C-alpha positions as a Markdown table, in Angstrom:
| # | Residue | x | y | z |
|---|---|---|---|---|
| 1 | Met | 213.3 | 44.9 | -43.7 |
| 2 | Lys | 216.0 | 43.1 | -42.3 |
| 3 | Arg | 213.6 | 41.3 | -39.8 |
| 4 | Arg | 210.2 | 39.8 | -40.1 |
| 5 | Pro | 208.7 | 38.2 | -37.3 |
| 6 | Arg | 205.8 | 37.3 | -39.2 |
| 7 | Ile | 207.0 | 34.9 | -41.3 |
| 8 | Asn | 207.5 | 32.2 | -39.2 |
| 9 | Arg | 203.9 | 32.9 | -38.5 |
| 10 | Trp | 202.5 | 33.5 | -42.0 |
| 11 | Thr | 200.7 | 30.2 | -42.1 |
| 12 | Ala | 199.1 | 27.7 | -39.5 |
| 13 | Ser | 201.4 | 25.1 | -40.9 |
| 14 | Arg | 204.6 | 27.1 | -40.1 |
| 15 | Arg | 203.4 | 28.1 | -36.4 |
| 16 | Asn | 202.3 | 23.9 | -35.9 |
| 17 | Leu | 206.4 | 23.4 | -36.9 |
| 18 | Val | 207.9 | 26.0 | -35.1 |
| 19 | Phe | 206.3 | 27.0 | -32.0 |
| 20 | Ser | 204.3 | 23.7 | -31.0 |
| 21 | Asn | 205.5 | 21.9 | -28.1 |
| 22 | Ser | 205.0 | 18.7 | -29.5 |
| 23 | Ile | 208.1 | 16.8 | -31.6 |
| 24 | Arg | 205.8 | 14.6 | -33.3 |
| 25 | Gln | 204.8 | 18.4 | -35.0 |
| 26 | Ser | 208.4 | 19.6 | -35.1 |
| 27 | Leu | 209.9 | 17.1 | -37.7 |
| 28 | Val | 210.9 | 17.7 | -40.9 |
| 29 | Gln | 211.9 | 14.9 | -43.1 |
| 30 | Pro | 215.0 | 15.4 | -45.6 |
| 31 | His | 214.2 | 13.8 | -48.9 |
| 32 | Phe | 216.5 | 14.1 | -52.6 |
| 33 | Val | 215.5 | 14.8 | -55.7 |
| 34 | Val | 216.8 | 13.6 | -59.4 |
| 35 | Ala | 216.0 | 14.5 | -62.5 |
| 36 | Gly | 213.7 | 11.9 | -64.8 |
| 37 | Thr | 210.7 | 9.9 | -63.8 |
| 38 | Gly | 209.9 | 6.5 | -61.7 |
| 39 | Val | 213.2 | 6.7 | -60.5 |
| 40 | Asn | 213.4 | 5.5 | -56.9 |
| 41 | Glu | 217.0 | 4.7 | -55.9 |
| 42 | Pro | 217.8 | 3.4 | -52.5 |
| 43 | Ile | 220.5 | 4.6 | -50.7 |
| 44 | Glu | 223.1 | 2.1 | -49.8 |
| 45 | Ser | 224.1 | 4.1 | -47.0 |
| 46 | Met | 221.5 | 5.4 | -45.7 |
| 47 | Pro | 218.8 | 2.1 | -45.0 |
| 48 | Gly | 215.6 | 3.3 | -46.1 |
| 49 | Ile | 216.1 | 6.5 | -47.7 |
| 50 | Ser | 216.0 | 7.1 | -51.6 |
| 51 | Arg | 216.7 | 9.6 | -54.4 |
| 52 | Gln | 213.6 | 10.2 | -56.3 |
| 53 | Ser | 212.4 | 12.0 | -59.1 |
| 54 | Val | 209.5 | 14.3 | -58.8 |
| 55 | Asp | 206.8 | 12.1 | -59.5 |
| 56 | Val | 207.6 | 9.8 | -56.9 |
| 57 | Leu | 208.8 | 12.1 | -54.6 |
| 58 | Leu | 205.2 | 13.5 | -55.1 |
| 59 | Glu | 203.9 | 9.9 | -54.3 |
| 60 | Thr | 206.3 | 10.0 | -51.3 |
| 61 | Ile | 205.4 | 13.1 | -49.9 |
| 62 | Asp | 201.7 | 12.4 | -50.0 |
| 63 | Ser | 201.8 | 9.6 | -47.8 |
| 64 | Asp | 203.7 | 11.8 | -45.5 |
| 65 | Val | 201.5 | 14.4 | -45.4 |
| 66 | Gln | 198.6 | 11.6 | -45.2 |
| 67 | Asn | 200.4 | 10.5 | -42.2 |
| 68 | Gly | 201.1 | 13.8 | -40.3 |
| 69 | Ile | 204.1 | 14.7 | -41.7 |
| 70 | His | 204.1 | 18.8 | -43.0 |
| 71 | Gly | 207.7 | 19.6 | -43.2 |
| 72 | His | 209.9 | 18.5 | -45.5 |
| 73 | Met | 213.7 | 19.7 | -46.7 |
| 74 | Leu | 214.5 | 19.6 | -50.6 |
| 75 | Phe | 218.0 | 18.7 | -51.7 |
| 76 | Gly | 218.3 | 18.9 | -55.6 |
| 77 | Val | 221.0 | 16.2 | -57.4 |
| 78 | Ile | 222.3 | 18.1 | -60.4 |
| 79 | Asp | 224.1 | 15.8 | -62.7 |
| 80 | Asn | 227.4 | 15.1 | -63.4 |
| 81 | Ala | 226.9 | 16.0 | -66.9 |
| 82 | Leu | 225.3 | 19.6 | -66.0 |
| 83 | Lys | 227.8 | 20.5 | -62.9 |
| 84 | Asp | 230.3 | 23.5 | -63.6 |
| 85 | Ser | 232.5 | 25.9 | -61.6 |
| 86 | Ile | 229.8 | 28.2 | -60.8 |
| 87 | Ala | 227.3 | 26.0 | -59.7 |
| 88 | Ser | 224.8 | 27.5 | -62.8 |
| 89 | Lys | 222.3 | 24.5 | -63.0 |
| 90 | Ala | 221.5 | 25.0 | -59.7 |
| 91 | Ser | 219.4 | 28.5 | -59.8 |
| 92 | Asp | 218.0 | 26.5 | -63.1 |
| 93 | Ser | 214.2 | 26.5 | -62.4 |
| 94 | Glu | 214.0 | 23.4 | -64.4 |
| 95 | Met | 216.1 | 21.8 | -62.4 |
| 96 | Pro | 213.9 | 19.5 | -60.8 |
| 97 | Leu | 214.1 | 20.7 | -56.9 |
| 98 | Gln | 212.3 | 23.9 | -58.4 |
| 99 | Lys | 210.3 | 21.5 | -60.3 |
| 100 | Ala | 209.4 | 19.6 | -57.2 |
| 101 | Val | 208.9 | 22.5 | -54.7 |
| 102 | Ala | 206.2 | 24.2 | -57.7 |
| 103 | Glu | 204.1 | 20.9 | -57.8 |
| 104 | Leu | 203.9 | 20.8 | -53.9 |
| 105 | Lys | 202.8 | 24.1 | -53.2 |
| 106 | Glu | 200.1 | 23.8 | -56.3 |
| 107 | Lys | 199.0 | 20.6 | -54.4 |
| 108 | Tyr | 199.1 | 21.5 | -50.4 |
| 109 | Gly | 199.2 | 24.8 | -50.9 |
| 110 | Lys | 199.4 | 26.5 | -47.0 |
| 111 | Asn | 199.2 | 22.6 | -45.9 |
| 112 | Ile | 203.0 | 21.8 | -46.3 |
| 113 | Val | 206.5 | 23.9 | -45.1 |
| 114 | Leu | 208.9 | 23.2 | -48.1 |
| 115 | Phe | 212.5 | 23.8 | -46.9 |
| 116 | Thr | 215.2 | 24.2 | -49.8 |
| 117 | Asp | 219.0 | 23.7 | -49.8 |
| 118 | Val | 220.8 | 26.7 | -50.9 |
| 119 | Cys | 224.4 | 25.7 | -51.3 |
| 120 | Leu | 226.9 | 25.4 | -54.6 |
| 121 | Cys | 228.3 | 21.8 | -53.9 |
| 122 | Thr | 225.8 | 19.7 | -55.5 |
| 123 | Ala | 226.0 | 21.6 | -58.9 |
| 124 | Thr | 229.3 | 22.9 | -58.8 |
| 125 | Asp | 232.1 | 20.0 | -60.2 |
| 126 | His | 234.7 | 20.6 | -57.6 |
| 127 | Gly | 232.1 | 19.9 | -54.9 |
| 128 | His | 232.8 | 22.6 | -52.7 |
| 129 | Cys | 230.4 | 25.2 | -51.5 |
| 130 | Gly | 231.4 | 28.2 | -53.2 |
| 131 | Ile | 233.3 | 29.7 | -55.8 |
| 132 | Ile | 237.0 | 28.6 | -56.1 |
| 133 | His | 239.5 | 31.8 | -57.3 |
| 134 | Asp | 243.4 | 31.4 | -57.2 |
| 135 | Asn | 242.6 | 28.0 | -55.8 |
| 136 | Glu | 240.8 | 29.1 | -52.6 |
| 137 | Ile | 237.0 | 29.4 | -51.8 |
| 138 | Asp | 236.2 | 32.9 | -52.8 |
| 139 | Asn | 233.3 | 34.5 | -50.1 |
| 140 | Asp | 232.0 | 37.2 | -51.6 |
| 141 | Leu | 232.3 | 35.9 | -55.3 |
| 142 | Thr | 230.0 | 33.1 | -53.9 |
| 143 | Leu | 227.6 | 35.4 | -52.9 |
| 144 | Pro | 225.7 | 36.6 | -55.7 |
| 145 | Glu | 225.6 | 32.8 | -56.6 |
| 146 | Leu | 223.3 | 31.9 | -53.3 |
| 147 | Ile | 221.2 | 34.8 | -54.0 |
| 148 | Lys | 220.1 | 33.2 | -57.8 |
| 149 | Ile | 219.8 | 30.0 | -56.0 |
| 150 | Ala | 217.8 | 31.4 | -53.0 |
| 151 | Ile | 215.6 | 33.3 | -55.4 |
| 152 | Ser | 214.8 | 30.7 | -57.6 |
| 153 | His | 213.9 | 28.4 | -54.9 |
| 154 | Ala | 211.7 | 31.5 | -53.7 |
| 155 | Lys | 209.6 | 31.8 | -57.1 |
| 156 | Ala | 209.4 | 28.0 | -57.4 |
| 157 | Gly | 207.5 | 28.6 | -53.3 |
| 158 | Ser | 209.8 | 27.3 | -51.1 |
| 159 | Asp | 208.7 | 28.3 | -47.6 |
| 160 | Tyr | 212.2 | 28.8 | -46.2 |
| 161 | Val | 215.5 | 29.0 | -48.3 |
| 162 | Ser | 217.9 | 27.1 | -46.4 |
| 163 | Ala | 221.8 | 28.4 | -46.6 |
| 164 | Ser | 224.0 | 25.7 | -45.4 |
| 165 | Asp | 227.2 | 26.7 | -47.0 |
| 166 | Met | 228.5 | 29.1 | -44.2 |
| 167 | Met | 229.7 | 31.7 | -46.4 |
| 168 | Asp | 230.0 | 35.1 | -44.6 |
| 169 | Gly | 227.2 | 37.8 | -44.9 |
| 170 | Arg | 225.3 | 35.1 | -46.8 |
| 171 | Val | 221.9 | 36.0 | -45.0 |
| 172 | Lys | 222.4 | 39.8 | -45.0 |
| 173 | Ala | 222.6 | 39.5 | -48.9 |
| 174 | Ile | 219.9 | 36.7 | -49.4 |
| 175 | Arg | 217.4 | 39.0 | -46.8 |
| 176 | Lys | 218.1 | 42.2 | -49.3 |
| 177 | Ala | 217.3 | 40.0 | -52.6 |
| 178 | Leu | 214.1 | 38.6 | -51.0 |
| 179 | Glu | 213.5 | 41.8 | -50.1 |
| 180 | Asn | 214.1 | 43.6 | -53.5 |
| 181 | Glu | 212.2 | 40.8 | -55.3 |
| 182 | Gly | 209.1 | 41.1 | -53.2 |
| 183 | Phe | 209.6 | 37.5 | -51.2 |
| 184 | Thr | 208.5 | 39.1 | -47.9 |
| 185 | Asp | 206.7 | 36.0 | -46.8 |
| 186 | Thr | 209.7 | 33.6 | -47.9 |
| 187 | Gly | 212.0 | 32.6 | -44.5 |
| 188 | Ile | 215.8 | 32.0 | -44.2 |
| 189 | Met | 216.8 | 29.2 | -42.1 |
| 190 | Ser | 220.6 | 29.7 | -42.1 |
| 191 | Tyr | 222.7 | 26.8 | -41.2 |
| 192 | Ser | 224.3 | 29.6 | -38.6 |
| 193 | Val | 226.6 | 26.3 | -36.7 |
| 194 | Lys | 228.1 | 24.1 | -38.9 |
| 195 | Tyr | 230.9 | 21.9 | -37.7 |
| 196 | Ala | 233.3 | 20.9 | -40.5 |
| 197 | Ser | 231.7 | 16.7 | -39.2 |
| 198 | Ser | 233.0 | 13.5 | -40.0 |
| 199 | Phe | 229.3 | 12.5 | -40.0 |
| 200 | Tyr | 228.5 | 14.0 | -43.2 |
| 201 | Gly | 229.7 | 10.8 | -45.2 |
| 202 | Pro | 226.7 | 8.9 | -45.8 |
| 203 | Phe | 224.9 | 12.4 | -47.1 |
| 204 | Arg | 227.4 | 13.8 | -49.2 |
| 205 | Asp | 227.0 | 9.9 | -50.9 |
| 206 | Ala | 223.2 | 10.9 | -52.1 |
| 207 | Ala | 224.0 | 14.6 | -52.6 |
| 208 | Ser | 226.9 | 13.1 | -54.9 |
| 209 | Ser | 228.7 | 16.5 | -52.8 |
| 210 | Ser | 232.4 | 15.2 | -52.2 |
| 211 | Pro | 234.4 | 17.8 | -52.9 |
| 212 | Glu | 237.0 | 16.9 | -56.0 |
| 213 | His | 239.9 | 18.0 | -53.7 |
| 214 | Gly | 240.6 | 19.7 | -49.8 |
| 215 | Asp | 237.9 | 19.8 | -47.5 |
| 216 | Arg | 235.6 | 22.2 | -46.1 |
| 217 | Lys | 237.3 | 23.7 | -42.7 |
| 218 | Ser | 238.1 | 26.8 | -44.0 |
| 219 | His | 234.1 | 27.9 | -43.8 |
| 220 | Gln | 232.7 | 25.0 | -42.0 |
| 221 | Met | 233.4 | 25.3 | -38.3 |
| 222 | Asp | 236.1 | 23.5 | -36.2 |
| 223 | Val | 235.1 | 20.6 | -34.4 |
| 224 | Arg | 237.6 | 21.9 | -31.1 |
| 225 | Ser | 235.8 | 25.3 | -31.1 |
| 226 | Gly | 234.1 | 26.4 | -28.2 |
| 227 | Tyr | 230.8 | 27.9 | -27.5 |
| 228 | Lys | 231.9 | 31.7 | -28.3 |
| 229 | Glu | 232.2 | 31.4 | -32.2 |
| 230 | Ala | 228.9 | 29.2 | -31.9 |
| 231 | Ile | 227.2 | 31.7 | -30.8 |
| 232 | Leu | 228.7 | 35.0 | -32.9 |
| 233 | Glu | 227.6 | 32.9 | -35.8 |
| 234 | Ala | 224.4 | 32.6 | -34.8 |
| 235 | Thr | 223.5 | 35.9 | -33.6 |
| 236 | Ser | 225.4 | 37.4 | -36.4 |
| 237 | Asp | 223.0 | 35.5 | -38.5 |
| 238 | Glu | 220.0 | 36.5 | -36.3 |
| 239 | Lys | 220.9 | 39.9 | -37.2 |
| 240 | Glu | 221.2 | 40.2 | -40.7 |
| 241 | Gly | 217.6 | 38.4 | -40.8 |
| 242 | Ala | 217.5 | 34.9 | -39.9 |
| 243 | Asp | 214.5 | 33.4 | -39.5 |
| 244 | Ile | 215.5 | 29.8 | -37.7 |
| 245 | Ile | 218.8 | 29.2 | -36.1 |
| 246 | Met | 220.1 | 25.6 | -37.4 |
| 247 | Val | 222.8 | 23.8 | -35.6 |
| 248 | Lys | 224.5 | 20.9 | -37.3 |
| 249 | Pro | 225.2 | 18.0 | -36.6 |
| 250 | Ala | 222.8 | 17.5 | -33.4 |
| 251 | Met | 223.9 | 14.5 | -31.5 |
| 252 | Thr | 227.5 | 15.5 | -30.7 |
| 253 | Tyr | 227.0 | 19.0 | -30.5 |
| 254 | Leu | 224.0 | 18.8 | -27.5 |
| 255 | Asp | 226.0 | 21.6 | -25.5 |
| 256 | Val | 226.3 | 24.4 | -28.5 |
| 257 | Val | 222.6 | 23.7 | -29.2 |
| 258 | Arg | 221.3 | 24.4 | -25.2 |
| 259 | Arg | 224.1 | 27.7 | -25.8 |
| 260 | Val | 222.8 | 29.0 | -28.9 |
| 261 | Ser | 219.4 | 28.4 | -27.7 |
| 262 | Asp | 219.8 | 30.7 | -24.8 |
| 263 | Ala | 222.1 | 33.5 | -26.8 |
| 264 | Val | 219.5 | 34.1 | -29.3 |
| 265 | Ser | 215.8 | 34.9 | -29.6 |
| 266 | Arg | 214.8 | 33.3 | -33.3 |
| 267 | Pro | 213.9 | 29.8 | -33.0 |
| 268 | Val | 216.5 | 26.6 | -33.0 |
| 269 | Ala | 216.6 | 24.0 | -36.1 |
| 270 | Val | 218.6 | 20.3 | -35.2 |
| 271 | Tyr | 219.7 | 18.6 | -38.4 |
| 272 | Asn | 220.3 | 14.7 | -37.0 |
| 273 | Val | 222.9 | 14.3 | -39.6 |
| 274 | Ser | 223.5 | 11.4 | -42.0 |
| 275 | Gly | 226.4 | 10.0 | -39.9 |
| 276 | Glu | 223.9 | 9.6 | -36.7 |
| 277 | Tyr | 221.4 | 8.3 | -38.8 |
| 278 | Thr | 223.3 | 5.4 | -40.2 |
| 279 | Met | 224.9 | 4.4 | -36.6 |
| 280 | Val | 221.0 | 3.9 | -35.4 |
| 281 | Met | 219.6 | 2.0 | -38.6 |
| 282 | Ser | 223.2 | -0.4 | -38.3 |
| 283 | Ser | 223.0 | -0.8 | -34.8 |
| 284 | Thr | 219.0 | -1.8 | -34.4 |
| 285 | Glu | 216.4 | -3.6 | -36.3 |
| 286 | Glu | 213.0 | -1.8 | -36.8 |
| 287 | Gly | 210.9 | -2.7 | -33.5 |
| 288 | Pro | 211.1 | -1.2 | -29.8 |
| 289 | Gln | 214.6 | -1.2 | -30.0 |
| 290 | Arg | 214.7 | 1.4 | -32.3 |
| 291 | Lys | 211.3 | 3.1 | -30.9 |
| 292 | Ala | 213.2 | 3.7 | -27.9 |
| 293 | Met | 216.2 | 4.7 | -29.0 |
| 294 | Val | 215.0 | 7.5 | -31.6 |
| 295 | Gln | 213.0 | 8.9 | -28.9 |
| 296 | Glu | 215.7 | 9.0 | -26.5 |
| 297 | Ile | 217.6 | 11.0 | -29.3 |
| 298 | Phe | 214.8 | 13.4 | -29.8 |
| 299 | Tyr | 213.8 | 13.8 | -26.5 |
| 300 | Ser | 217.5 | 15.1 | -26.0 |
| 301 | Phe | 217.0 | 17.5 | -28.5 |
| 302 | Ala | 214.5 | 19.0 | -27.3 |
| 303 | Arg | 215.7 | 19.1 | -24.0 |
| 304 | Ala | 218.8 | 21.0 | -25.6 |
| 305 | Gly | 216.5 | 23.4 | -26.8 |
| 306 | Ala | 215.7 | 22.5 | -30.3 |
| 307 | Asp | 212.1 | 23.8 | -31.7 |
| 308 | Val | 212.6 | 22.0 | -35.1 |
| 309 | Ile | 214.2 | 18.3 | -35.5 |
| 310 | Val | 215.1 | 17.8 | -39.2 |
| 311 | Ser | 215.9 | 13.7 | -39.2 |
| 312 | Tyr | 216.2 | 10.9 | -41.8 |
| 313 | His | 213.9 | 9.2 | -38.6 |
| 314 | Ala | 211.0 | 11.6 | -39.1 |
| 315 | Arg | 209.0 | 9.3 | -41.3 |
| 316 | Glu | 209.4 | 6.1 | -39.5 |
| 317 | Ala | 208.6 | 8.4 | -36.0 |
| 318 | Val | 205.8 | 9.6 | -37.1 |
| 319 | His | 204.3 | 7.0 | -39.2 |
| 320 | Gly | 205.0 | 4.8 | -36.2 |
| 321 | Asn | 202.8 | 7.0 | -34.0 |
| 322 | Trp | 206.2 | 7.1 | -31.5 |
| 323 | Phe | 205.4 | 10.6 | -30.3 |
| 324 | Asp | 202.9 | 12.2 | -29.2 |
């Protein structure tokens, strides 16, 4: 099947995340998982966020769950020595991301919702999101590698494989592969509307995913593009089987969020990206002013039509009871 509407209703945790009218329940906290043990390395450009090994990550997420955060997005950070031209380690079941997902699912089962990033950039030696052929990113050569990554995440227990690469046709290809492998309850969050934004810098530091040369403007959307392209991308992914439609970044594209939300029947997510997060953290100190600023930002996301909010502010917002 191309579409399985039941996927978003599969567990109570998914229903509460996707369909609740509560901002608190709609939040997803991102994490960066690395190899080793006892690793809790603060990310200098992202105050309050760290790269963590699986053992430390489990403790962090346990605290988050106890405080009411049930949505979590995992990004695997691959050691440079393991990177190659086709991101082969990104689909390796022994990598930290896959191990973390398996352990989290064993512990929390259906009481947690895990999103896992499906892209090549964190595991390629050139840092690009696709396979390089004749000095260009080859869309169709990339799809089989994305499928391998998505299936490895599904086997580990991911609730939603999150395709962030922006290759044409990848949602259809991943959906077909999931069906063929029997993962009929695994969802696809598609980064359908992802701009070639200048707000990704801190994330690329955190994930060690900066391109070695060139940029990502041939596949990520032009920041000048209008609503028609955004709606084309979103509706195309919806037809191919996406269960959640992502718009990224969030703050500078609220008009796009509104148009996309009106155009699709699937839930819409926004990613409050690293540069947006860092702006807030560098301009305010912990306390009432930051609380008020984050509240205003999140209310604007919800007002624009976002059903799910991925944000590095999620932990502080929930722990501080900033939203009902």
